C-alpha positions, 0 to 999 in steps of 0.5 A, spaced: 796 974 811 802 977 808 801 984 811 801 980 818 807 976 816 811 982 814 809 986 821 811 980 825 818 978 821 819 984 817 819 981 810 815 978 805 814 971 803 819 969 797 816 968 790 820 964 785 819 962 778 820 955 775 822 954 768 818 948 765 820 945 758 814 943 754 814 937 749 813 942 743 820 945 745 817 951 748 818 953 756 813 955 761 814 959 767 810 957 774 810 961 780 811 958 787 813 960 794 819 958 797 817 957 804 821 955 811 818 951 816 816 957 820 813 960 814 808 954 813 807 953 821 805 960 821 800 959 815 797 953 818 796 956 824 792 962 821 787 957 817 785 953 824 779 956 827 778 957 834 773 952 838 766 955 839 
């Protein structure tokens, strides 16, 4: 879906990383996408199947 979004908006979804502190003193990087309401609606629309 991302190539279609780039075609429509001219940019990609923003991939970020969050750092979690682990109980053993280490850290863990967890990737996530920071999506706007418009981006969420675009993705949801792509998952809807047309009525047959």
